[in-house]
Biotite code that builds the C-alpha atoms (Angstrom):
import biotite.structure as struc

atoms = struc.array([
    struc.Atom([-54.984, -29.254, 57.625], chain_id="A", res_id=1, res_name="MET", atom_name="CA", element="C"),
    struc.Atom([-58.502, -28.478, 58.869], chain_id="A", res_id=2, res_name="ASN", atom_name="CA", element="C"),
    struc.Atom([-61.357, -27.276, 56.654], chain_id="A", res_id=3, res_name="LYS", atom_name="CA", element="C"),
    struc.Atom([-61.066, -23.624, 57.698], chain_id="A", res_id=4, res_name="GLN", atom_name="CA", element="C"),
    struc.Atom([-57.336, -23.532, 56.874], chain_id="A", res_id=5, res_name="LYS", atom_name="CA", element="C"),
    struc.Atom([-58.064, -25.088, 53.472], chain_id="A", res_id=6, res_name="ILE", atom_name="CA", element="C"),
    struc.Atom([-60.804, -22.499, 52.793], chain_id="A", res_id=7, res_name="LYS", atom_name="CA", element="C"),
    struc.Atom([-58.448, -19.684, 53.787], chain_id="A", res_id=8, res_name="ASN", atom_name="CA", element="C"),
    struc.Atom([-55.715, -21.076, 51.505], chain_id="A", res_id=9, res_name="LYS", atom_name="CA", element="C"),
    struc.Atom([-58.148, -21.259, 48.583], chain_id="A", res_id=10, res_name="ILE", atom_name="CA", element="C"),
    struc.Atom([-59.282, -17.698, 49.288], chain_id="A", res_id=11, res_name="LYS", atom_name="CA", element="C"),
    struc.Atom([-55.639, -16.524, 49.330], chain_id="A", res_id=12, res_name="GLU", atom_name="CA", element="C"),
    struc.Atom([-54.995, -18.290, 46.028], chain_id="A", res_id=13, res_name="THR", atom_name="CA", element="C"),
    struc.Atom([-58.083, -16.749, 44.412], chain_id="A", res_id=14, res_name="ASN", atom_name="CA", element="C"),
    struc.Atom([-57.089, -13.282, 45.591], chain_id="A", res_id=15, res_name="ASN", atom_name="CA", element="C"),
    struc.Atom([-53.541, -13.649, 44.264], chain_id="A", res_id=16, res_name="SER", atom_name="CA", element="C"),
    struc.Atom([-54.479, -14.848, 40.777], chain_id="A", res_id=17, res_name="TRP", atom_name="CA", element="C"),
    struc.Atom([-52.819, -12.351, 38.442], chain_id="A", res_id=18, res_name="PHE", atom_name="CA", element="C"),
    struc.Atom([-54.460, -13.524, 35.228], chain_id="A", res_id=19, res_name="TYR", atom_name="CA", element="C"),
    struc.Atom([-57.692, -12.212, 33.706], chain_id="A", res_id=20, res_name="THR", atom_name="CA", element="C"),
    struc.Atom([-60.959, -14.065, 34.186], chain_id="A", res_id=21, res_name="ASP", atom_name="CA", element="C"),
    struc.Atom([-60.761, -15.093, 30.514], chain_id="A", res_id=22, res_name="ILE", atom_name="CA", element="C"),
    struc.Atom([-57.357, -16.744, 31.060], chain_id="A", res_id=23, res_name="VAL", atom_name="CA", element="C"),
    struc.Atom([-58.697, -18.391, 34.196], chain_id="A", res_id=24, res_name="LYS", atom_name="CA", element="C"),
    struc.Atom([-61.729, -19.744, 32.308], chain_id="A", res_id=25, res_name="ASP", atom_name="CA", element="C"),
    struc.Atom([-59.648, -21.180, 29.462], chain_id="A", res_id=26, res_name="HIS", atom_name="CA", element="C"),
    struc.Atom([-57.187, -22.710, 31.942], chain_id="A", res_id=27, res_name="PHE", atom_name="CA", element="C"),
    struc.Atom([-59.809, -24.360, 34.149], chain_id="A", res_id=28, res_name="PHE", atom_name="CA", element="C"),
    struc.Atom([-62.278, -25.093, 31.312], chain_id="A", res_id=29, res_name="ASN", atom_name="CA", element="C"),
    struc.Atom([-60.165, -25.574, 28.183], chain_id="A", res_id=30, res_name="PRO", atom_name="CA", element="C"),
    struc.Atom([-61.990, -25.482, 24.865], chain_id="A", res_id=31, res_name="LYS", atom_name="CA", element="C"),
    struc.Atom([-61.298, -27.984, 22.055], chain_id="A", res_id=32, res_name="ASN", atom_name="CA", element="C"),
    struc.Atom([-58.712, -29.948, 24.052], chain_id="A", res_id=33, res_name="PHE", atom_name="CA", element="C"),
    struc.Atom([-57.864, -33.356, 22.561], chain_id="A", res_id=34, res_name="LEU", atom_name="CA", element="C"),
    struc.Atom([-57.118, -36.229, 24.922], chain_id="A", res_id=35, res_name="THR", atom_name="CA", element="C"),
    struc.Atom([-54.479, -38.824, 24.030], chain_id="A", res_id=36, res_name="ASP", atom_name="CA", element="C"),
    struc.Atom([-57.258, -41.394, 23.538], chain_id="A", res_id=37, res_name="LYS", atom_name="CA", element="C"),
    struc.Atom([-59.170, -39.087, 21.168], chain_id="A", res_id=38, res_name="GLU", atom_name="CA", element="C"),
    struc.Atom([-55.979, -38.172, 19.309], chain_id="A", res_id=39, res_name="ALA", atom_name="CA", element="C"),
    struc.Atom([-55.514, -41.778, 18.169], chain_id="A", res_id=40, res_name="LYS", atom_name="CA", element="C"),
    struc.Atom([-58.692, -41.595, 16.056], chain_id="A", res_id=41, res_name="ASN", atom_name="CA", element="C"),
    struc.Atom([-58.754, -37.900, 15.169], chain_id="A", res_id=42, res_name="TYR", atom_name="CA", element="C"),
    struc.Atom([-58.537, -37.343, 11.416], chain_id="A", res_id=43, res_name="LYS", atom_name="CA", element="C"),
    struc.Atom([-56.680, -34.068, 11.012], chain_id="A", res_id=44, res_name="ALA", atom_name="CA", element="C"),
    struc.Atom([-55.879, -32.375, 7.739], chain_id="A", res_id=45, res_name="ASP", atom_name="CA", element="C"),
    struc.Atom([-52.888, -30.596, 9.287], chain_id="A", res_id=46, res_name="GLY", atom_name="CA", element="C"),
    struc.Atom([-50.816, -30.964, 12.443], chain_id="A", res_id=47, res_name="VAL", atom_name="CA", element="C"),
    struc.Atom([-48.345, -28.506, 13.955], chain_id="A", res_id=48, res_name="GLY", atom_name="CA", element="C"),
    struc.Atom([-45.968, -29.001, 16.878], chain_id="A", res_id=49, res_name="ILE", atom_name="CA", element="C"),
    struc.Atom([-43.765, -26.314, 18.435], chain_id="A", res_id=50, res_name="VAL", atom_name="CA", element="C"),
    struc.Atom([-41.688, -25.902, 21.554], chain_id="A", res_id=51, res_name="GLY", atom_name="CA", element="C"),
    struc.Atom([-39.415, -28.199, 23.490], chain_id="A", res_id=52, res_name="SER", atom_name="CA", element="C"),
    struc.Atom([-40.173, -30.264, 26.576], chain_id="A", res_id=53, res_name="SER", atom_name="CA", element="C"),
    struc.Atom([-36.518, -29.818, 27.547], chain_id="A", res_id=54, res_name="ALA", atom_name="CA", element="C"),
    struc.Atom([-36.941, -26.076, 28.056], chain_id="A", res_id=55, res_name="CYS", atom_name="CA", element="C"),
    struc.Atom([-40.621, -25.544, 28.704], chain_id="A", res_id=56, res_name="GLY", atom_name="CA", element="C"),
    struc.Atom([-43.874, -25.381, 26.789], chain_id="A", res_id=57, res_name="ASP", atom_name="CA", element="C"),
    struc.Atom([-44.837, -27.730, 23.960], chain_id="A", res_id=58, res_name="VAL", atom_name="CA", element="C"),
    struc.Atom([-47.945, -27.173, 21.838], chain_id="A", res_id=59, res_name="MET", atom_name="CA", element="C"),
    struc.Atom([-49.545, -29.495, 19.334], chain_id="A", res_id=60, res_name="LYS", atom_name="CA", element="C"),
    struc.Atom([-52.423, -28.363, 17.171], chain_id="A", res_id=61, res_name="MET", atom_name="CA", element="C"),
    struc.Atom([-54.652, -30.343, 14.805], chain_id="A", res_id=62, res_name="TRP", atom_name="CA", element="C"),
    struc.Atom([-56.865, -28.693, 12.199], chain_id="A", res_id=63, res_name="ILE", atom_name="CA", element="C"),
    struc.Atom([-59.577, -29.892, 9.846], chain_id="A", res_id=64, res_name="ARG", atom_name="CA", element="C"),
    struc.Atom([-60.144, -27.848, 6.721], chain_id="A", res_id=65, res_name="VAL", atom_name="CA", element="C"),
    struc.Atom([-62.999, -27.641, 4.229], chain_id="A", res_id=66, res_name="LYS", atom_name="CA", element="C"),
    struc.Atom([-63.295, -25.126, 1.384], chain_id="A", res_id=67, res_name="ASN", atom_name="CA", element="C"),
    struc.Atom([-60.202, -23.293, 2.673], chain_id="A", res_id=68, res_name="ASN", atom_name="CA", element="C"),
    struc.Atom([-61.800, -22.746, 6.094], chain_id="A", res_id=69, res_name="LYS", atom_name="CA", element="C"),
    struc.Atom([-60.783, -24.278, 9.409], chain_id="A", res_id=70, res_name="ILE", atom_name="CA", element="C"),
    struc.Atom([-63.821, -26.288, 10.448], chain_id="A", res_id=71, res_name="ILE", atom_name="CA", element="C"),
    struc.Atom([-62.263, -27.801, 13.579], chain_id="A", res_id=72, res_name="ASP", atom_name="CA", element="C"),
    struc.Atom([-59.216, -27.152, 15.723], chain_id="A", res_id=73, res_name="CYS", atom_name="CA", element="C"),
    struc.Atom([-57.970, -29.386, 18.525], chain_id="A", res_id=74, res_name="LYS", atom_name="CA", element="C"),
    struc.Atom([-54.872, -29.074, 20.680], chain_id="A", res_id=75, res_name="TRP", atom_name="CA", element="C"),
    struc.Atom([-52.660, -30.404, 23.442], chain_id="A", res_id=76, res_name="GLN", atom_name="CA", element="C"),
    struc.Atom([-50.268, -28.261, 25.438], chain_id="A", res_id=77, res_name="THR", atom_name="CA", element="C"),
    struc.Atom([-47.625, -29.081, 28.002], chain_id="A", res_id=78, res_name="PHE", atom_name="CA", element="C"),
    struc.Atom([-47.028, -25.876, 29.912], chain_id="A", res_id=79, res_name="GLY", atom_name="CA", element="C"),
    struc.Atom([-48.257, -23.235, 32.314], chain_id="A", res_id=80, res_name="CYS", atom_name="CA", element="C"),
    struc.Atom([-51.673, -21.592, 32.687], chain_id="A", res_id=81, res_name="ALA", atom_name="CA", element="C"),
    struc.Atom([-50.798, -18.972, 30.056], chain_id="A", res_id=82, res_name="SER", atom_name="CA", element="C"),
    struc.Atom([-49.758, -21.613, 27.535], chain_id="A", res_id=83, res_name="ALA", atom_name="CA", element="C"),
    struc.Atom([-52.926, -23.662, 28.051], chain_id="A", res_id=84, res_name="LEU", atom_name="CA", element="C"),
    struc.Atom([-55.198, -20.614, 27.927], chain_id="A", res_id=85, res_name="ALA", atom_name="CA", element="C"),
    struc.Atom([-53.437, -19.227, 24.833], chain_id="A", res_id=86, res_name="SER", atom_name="CA", element="C"),
    struc.Atom([-53.909, -22.468, 22.919], chain_id="A", res_id=87, res_name="THR", atom_name="CA", element="C"),
    struc.Atom([-57.494, -22.863, 24.092], chain_id="A", res_id=88, res_name="SER", atom_name="CA", element="C"),
    struc.Atom([-58.561, -19.347, 23.107], chain_id="A", res_id=89, res_name="VAL", atom_name="CA", element="C"),
    struc.Atom([-56.712, -19.611, 19.791], chain_id="A", res_id=90, res_name="LEU", atom_name="CA", element="C"),
    struc.Atom([-58.637, -22.782, 18.966], chain_id="A", res_id=91, res_name="SER", atom_name="CA", element="C"),
    struc.Atom([-61.915, -20.897, 19.460], chain_id="A", res_id=92, res_name="THR", atom_name="CA", element="C"),
    struc.Atom([-60.711, -17.964, 17.362], chain_id="A", res_id=93, res_name="MET", atom_name="CA", element="C"),
    struc.Atom([-59.862, -19.972, 14.245], chain_id="A", res_id=94, res_name="VAL", atom_name="CA", element="C"),
    struc.Atom([-62.863, -22.269, 13.860], chain_id="A", res_id=95, res_name="ILE", atom_name="CA", element="C"),
    struc.Atom([-64.804, -20.971, 10.856], chain_id="A", res_id=96, res_name="GLY", atom_name="CA", element="C"),
    struc.Atom([-61.900, -18.771, 9.754], chain_id="A", res_id=97, res_name="MET", atom_name="CA", element="C"),
    struc.Atom([-60.398, -18.790, 6.248], chain_id="A", res_id=98, res_name="LYS", atom_name="CA", element="C"),
    struc.Atom([-56.857, -20.145, 6.140], chain_id="A", res_id=99, res_name="LEU", atom_name="CA", element="C"),
    struc.Atom([-55.498, -16.871, 4.783], chain_id="A", res_id=100, res_name="GLU", atom_name="CA", element="C"),
    struc.Atom([-57.006, -15.005, 7.758], chain_id="A", res_id=101, res_name="ASP", atom_name="CA", element="C"),
    struc.Atom([-55.851, -17.613, 10.278], chain_id="A", res_id=102, res_name="ALA", atom_name="CA", element="C"),
    struc.Atom([-52.287, -17.176, 9.006], chain_id="A", res_id=103, res_name="LYS", atom_name="CA", element="C"),
    struc.Atom([-52.504, -13.488, 9.904], chain_id="A", res_id=104, res_name="LYS", atom_name="CA", element="C"),
    struc.Atom([-53.266, -14.099, 13.594], chain_id="A", res_id=105, res_name="ILE", atom_name="CA", element="C"),
    struc.Atom([-50.555, -12.597, 15.752], chain_id="A", res_id=106, res_name="THR", atom_name="CA", element="C"),
    struc.Atom([-49.542, -13.217, 19.353], chain_id="A", res_id=107, res_name="PRO", atom_name="CA", element="C"),
    struc.Atom([-51.010, -9.783, 20.109], chain_id="A", res_id=108, res_name="GLN", atom_name="CA", element="C"),
    struc.Atom([-54.402, -10.961, 18.781], chain_id="A", res_id=109, res_name="ASP", atom_name="CA", element="C"),
    struc.Atom([-54.290, -13.918, 21.174], chain_id="A", res_id=110, res_name="ILE", atom_name="CA", element="C"),
    struc.Atom([-53.240, -11.723, 24.110], chain_id="A", res_id=111, res_name="ILE", atom_name="CA", element="C"),
    struc.Atom([-56.026, -9.250, 23.334], chain_id="A", res_id=112, res_name="LYS", atom_name="CA", element="C"),
    struc.Atom([-58.610, -12.051, 23.197], chain_id="A", res_id=113, res_name="LYS", atom_name="CA", element="C"),
    struc.Atom([-57.363, -13.242, 26.616], chain_id="A", res_id=114, res_name="LEU", atom_name="CA", element="C"),
    struc.Atom([-57.685, -9.749, 28.054], chain_id="A", res_id=115, res_name="GLY", atom_name="CA", element="C"),
    struc.Atom([-53.920, -9.577, 28.561], chain_id="A", res_id=116, res_name="GLY", atom_name="CA", element="C"),
    struc.Atom([-51.076, -11.703, 29.892], chain_id="A", res_id=117, res_name="LEU", atom_name="CA", element="C"),
    struc.Atom([-48.270, -10.914, 32.317], chain_id="A", res_id=118, res_name="PRO", atom_name="CA", element="C"),
    struc.Atom([-45.204, -9.665, 30.407], chain_id="A", res_id=119, res_name="GLN", atom_name="CA", element="C"),
    struc.Atom([-43.177, -12.713, 31.431], chain_id="A", res_id=120, res_name="ILE", atom_name="CA", element="C"),
    struc.Atom([-45.812, -14.993, 29.833], chain_id="A", res_id=121, res_name="LYS", atom_name="CA", element="C"),
    struc.Atom([-46.061, -13.337, 26.402], chain_id="A", res_id=122, res_name="ILE", atom_name="CA", element="C"),
    struc.Atom([-43.987, -16.133, 24.808], chain_id="A", res_id=123, res_name="HIS", atom_name="CA", element="C"),
    struc.Atom([-46.888, -18.539, 25.394], chain_id="A", res_id=124, res_name="CYS", atom_name="CA", element="C"),
    struc.Atom([-49.075, -16.726, 22.868], chain_id="A", res_id=125, res_name="SER", atom_name="CA", element="C"),
    struc.Atom([-46.185, -16.760, 20.378], chain_id="A", res_id=126, res_name="VAL", atom_name="CA", element="C"),
    struc.Atom([-46.028, -20.540, 20.574], chain_id="A", res_id=127, res_name="LEU", atom_name="CA", element="C"),
    struc.Atom([-49.770, -20.843, 19.922], chain_id="A", res_id=128, res_name="GLY", atom_name="CA", element="C"),
    struc.Atom([-49.557, -18.762, 16.790], chain_id="A", res_id=129, res_name="ASP", atom_name="CA", element="C"),
    struc.Atom([-46.536, -20.811, 15.629], chain_id="A", res_id=130, res_name="GLN", atom_name="CA", element="C"),
    struc.Atom([-48.326, -24.130, 16.236], chain_id="A", res_id=131, res_name="ALA", atom_name="CA", element="C"),
    struc.Atom([-51.275, -22.933, 14.142], chain_id="A", res_id=132, res_name="LEU", atom_name="CA", element="C"),
    struc.Atom([-48.971, -21.851, 11.298], chain_id="A", res_id=133, res_name="ARG", atom_name="CA", element="C"),
    struc.Atom([-47.221, -25.249, 11.351], chain_id="A", res_id=134, res_name="LYS", atom_name="CA", element="C"),
    struc.Atom([-50.597, -27.018, 11.169], chain_id="A", res_id=135, res_name="ALA", atom_name="CA", element="C"),
    struc.Atom([-51.639, -24.861, 8.205], chain_id="A", res_id=136, res_name="ILE", atom_name="CA", element="C"),
    struc.Atom([-48.274, -25.445, 6.484], chain_id="A", res_id=137, res_name="GLU", atom_name="CA", element="C"),
    struc.Atom([-48.687, -29.181, 7.041], chain_id="A", res_id=138, res_name="ASP", atom_name="CA", element="C"),
    struc.Atom([-52.164, -29.076, 5.488], chain_id="A", res_id=139, res_name="TYR", atom_name="CA", element="C"),
    struc.Atom([-51.013, -27.000, 2.527], chain_id="A", res_id=140, res_name="GLU", atom_name="CA", element="C"),
    struc.Atom([-48.011, -29.296, 1.978], chain_id="A", res_id=141, res_name="GLY", atom_name="CA", element="C"),
    struc.Atom([-50.282, -32.346, 1.799], chain_id="A", res_id=142, res_name="LYS", atom_name="CA", element="C"),
    struc.Atom([-52.641, -30.556, -0.565], chain_id="A", res_id=143, res_name="LYS", atom_name="CA", element="C"),
    struc.Atom([-49.823, -29.865, -3.048], chain_id="A", res_id=144, res_name="VAL", atom_name="CA", element="C"),
    struc.Atom([-48.817, -33.528, -3.249], chain_id="A", res_id=145, res_name="LYS", atom_name="CA", element="C"),
])
């Protein structure tokens, strides 16, 4: 394929992108992503995993907590652009947030922060909110012991 054909293909792709610029930014420039190498040494207070690789998206979220506030949030996601962007934007939303407020985050809050998602991709934001809740539950379970 020559250079002009490649440029035209890229232009077509850019024109057909049906996600918001915010989704695009979080997909191409994910925030707070944790590599496998970094994950080996990351000291999380709580970890949450949701989804199934057999049927689609899987999200893993790590949180650090101090004085009942999330001071850091890292993640890994196996999935589509919506799943990656949802997890990325959620990680930015919760840093500095009290645990009780973080537990109240809904999929609609994530979608709003992304500027919207296609109807068929709404489930991706649901998984992000579930992964966060699992991480908080894991933290709270360890705290009780």
